N, C-alpha and C positions, 0 to 999 in steps of 0.2 A: 504494500499500499504506500503510495507516494506521501512524503511529509507535507503538512499544511504550509501554505505560503508564508505564514508568520515565522516559520523556522528556517526559511531559505535565506540564510545570511550570505554575504559575499564570500566568506571563507568556505562555507559549505558548498556553494555553487561552483567555486573554483576547483574544489576537491573532486566534485562529481564530474564536471566537464573534463578535467584532467584524466580521470579514470576511464571515461568513455573514449577519449581520444587515444589513450595509450594501451587500452585493453588488447591483449594478444600480441603486443610488440615487445621489443627488448627494453623499451623505456618503462614498461609497466612495473618492473621490479628493480629498475636502476636507482641507485642512491643519488641525492642532489649532486650537481656538478662540483659544488664547493667541497663536499666530502671527498670526492675522487681526487681532485687536484691537491688538497692538503695531504691526503694519504701518500700521493706521489712525492710531494715536496719534502715530507717528513719521514720518508722511508729510511729505516735504520736509526732514527733519532729518538724514538720512543721504545720503551721496553714492554709496552702493553698495547692491545688493540684499542683504538680511540672509541670511547663510549658515547657515540653520537646522540643517541636518544636522550641520554641524561643531559648532554650539553645543550641541545636545542630546547629542552624543557626548562633549563636553568635561567632563561631570560626573566629579568625582573627580580628585584630584591627590595627589602623594606628600607634600604638606604639610598636607592637610586631612582632617578626620574627617567622617563623615556629618552630624554636628551642625553642623560649620562650613559645610557645603554647603546645609543646609536652608533658611535664610532666603533666600539667593540663588535657590535652586530655586523657592521659593514666589513670589518676585518675578517670575521668568521665566515661571511658569505663571499669573501674575495672580491669585495666591491669597493674597498677603500681607495680613494684617488691618490695614487703614487705617481711619481714621474715616469716610471716604466709603462704605465697605462696610457700615456699620452704620446703617440707616435710622432706628433708635430714638434716635440721638444728636441732640440739639438743636444742639450745637456740633460742626461738622465742620471747623473750621479746623485747620491743622497744629499739632500739639502742640509743635513745636520753634520755628518762626518766628512762628506765629499769624497770618500775613498772607494765606495762600491756603488753599484747600480741600485737605485732606490726602488726596491720591490717590497711587497708585504712581508715576505720571508726575511729580507734584510732588516726590516724594522725590529724584528725580534732579537737580533744579534748586534745591532748598531751600537757602537761604543758610547755614543752620547745618550742613547735611550737607556743603556745598561747602567749608566751613572745615576740616572733618576731612579731606576729600580733598586740599585744598591742603597740609595739614600732613604728609600721607603722600607727597607728591611726591618728596622725596629718597630714600625707601625704594624707591618704584617705579623711580626712575632707577637705583638701585643693583642692582635685579634685572632690568635691561635694558629698561625702558620709557622712551623718550625723549620721547614725546608721547602725550597722552590726548584722548579725546573724551567729552563728558558722557554721551552715550547709548551709543556703540559700546563704550567701554572699561568704564564703570561698571555697565552693564546686561548686556551680552553677553560681555564679556571679549575684545574685539577691539581691534586698533590702529585709528587714524583712517582707514586705507585698507581696513579690513574683513577683515584677516587675523587669525586666532585667535592670541591671546597664548600664550606658553609657560606651562608649569605653575606656576612660582613666582609670577609676577605674578597669574595667575588665582586662585591660592590666597590671596594677599593680599587681592584684591578680595572674595572670598567671606567671608573672616574679617572684613573691614571691614563687610559687610552684617550679619553675625551680631551683632557687637558694637554697632554703631549702633542696630539695632532693639532689642536688649536694653536699652540706655540710654534709648531712647524709651519702652519699656514701664515701666521704673523711674520715669521722670519722671511718668508718668500714674498709676501704681498707688501708688508709694512716695513720691511728691512729692520725688524726688531731682533736683536740677538737672542739666541736660545741659550739661556743661562740656567744651569742645573738648579741652583739654589732658588731661583724665582719660580721655576716649574714646580719644584717640590712644595714650595710654600703655597702655590696656587692649588695643588692637589689637596694639601692639608686643609686649606681654607674651605674648599668645596666639601670635603669629608666632614668638617666641623659643622658646616651649614646643614648637612643632612642629619647629623646627630641632633642638633637643636630642634629640627623639624620633628624628628621622631619623639624626642622628649615632650615637645609641646602636644603632639597628637595623642600620646598615651594619657597625659593628664586631662586633656579635653575629653577624650573618650570616657575616662573614668568618671569625670564630673557629670557628663550627660547620662551615663549609666545609673549613677546614684540618684540623680534628679528624676529619672524615669521610674524609679521603684515605687510601687504602691505601698504606702506606709500602713494601709488598712489590712494588708495581707503580709504579715511578718514572716510567715513560712516560705514565701516566695522570695524573700530578700537575699540577694547575692552580695556577699561581703568582699569579694576579690575578683580581679581580672582572671581570665583563663590561664591556667598554669602553663599551657603550651607557649604563651608569650614569653615567659621567663626564660625558657630554653631557647627560644628563637633569638632573643636579644643577648644571650649569655656571653657572646664573644666580644661585645662592646661594653657590657656593664651588668649590673644586678638590678632587676626590675622588682620593685615592691608591689606585690599584687593588690593589697588593699588600697593603696593610694595612687598607683600609677607612676610613682617616683622612680626614675631611671638613673642610678648612680654609675657613672662611667669608670671603667677600670683605670688604675693609676698609670699603667703602661701607655694607654691611649692618651691620657691627659699629659703625661710627661713629653710625648712626642709633639703633641699639638702646642704645648707651651713653648717648646724649643723653637717652633716655627713661628711663634708670636701670634697664633690664631685662636688660642683656647678661650672659650667663653662659657661660663658656668650657668646653665639654664636654671639650676636649682638654688642659686645664691640669693640671699635677701636683696630685695630691690629690683630684681628682674621681674618682668611681667610673666606671671605664671609660676614664678619660683616660690619656694617655701619660705615662710617668714620665721 
């Protein structure tokens, strides 16, 4: 029985038409082109089969916006605009290091990009990542053994790509130098902004939940947020379920303070902070 018109979303229609057009052909069971190409480019560089299903499903975290995800998503789909993709350019060397052809694969090993990654190591450790791999971690969001990282480190990696690429474009268009310290500070500032938003949303949600309780039905009264939230946020801090107060881990605070971007949402005097 065909589905009702109300359920025919663009995504579903695209899936159905693709199935009809490829049914009985080699394309019917073929993986996305990006998967095939990355498998070829990374042959021998990973000690495990790439868990594509987990990677595709990992888009979106509680610390990222759609714009934060966009650059990483383009890189994953092999759609990031690098110099090698523009055949009209006479100079295709990397705009950062200038030593190799600027390809998406090169960006993963570019010395200038690696300096930013190295500077972010303390923050990655603070959110639970003890070891990284050039390709598994910084491209796919996986640990060196091939397991998907948790949300907070995945968010940091996607913010990293957004900010790095933005500074690459500024270097080419506005002739602004790519300075490692400034790029790292920009990443830290964005990460701090996302943490503040998360803290604000948790307390707002908690207040709305409390206000919505029916005081005439005390048996229905819920005294805390879902316990699953505490586990979800555990890489960046400790969530107090009764109040929605999110206390950030010292390691995260120390890194953000060192970058001069730390802002304590819960401090007295801040809107929404505890008194």
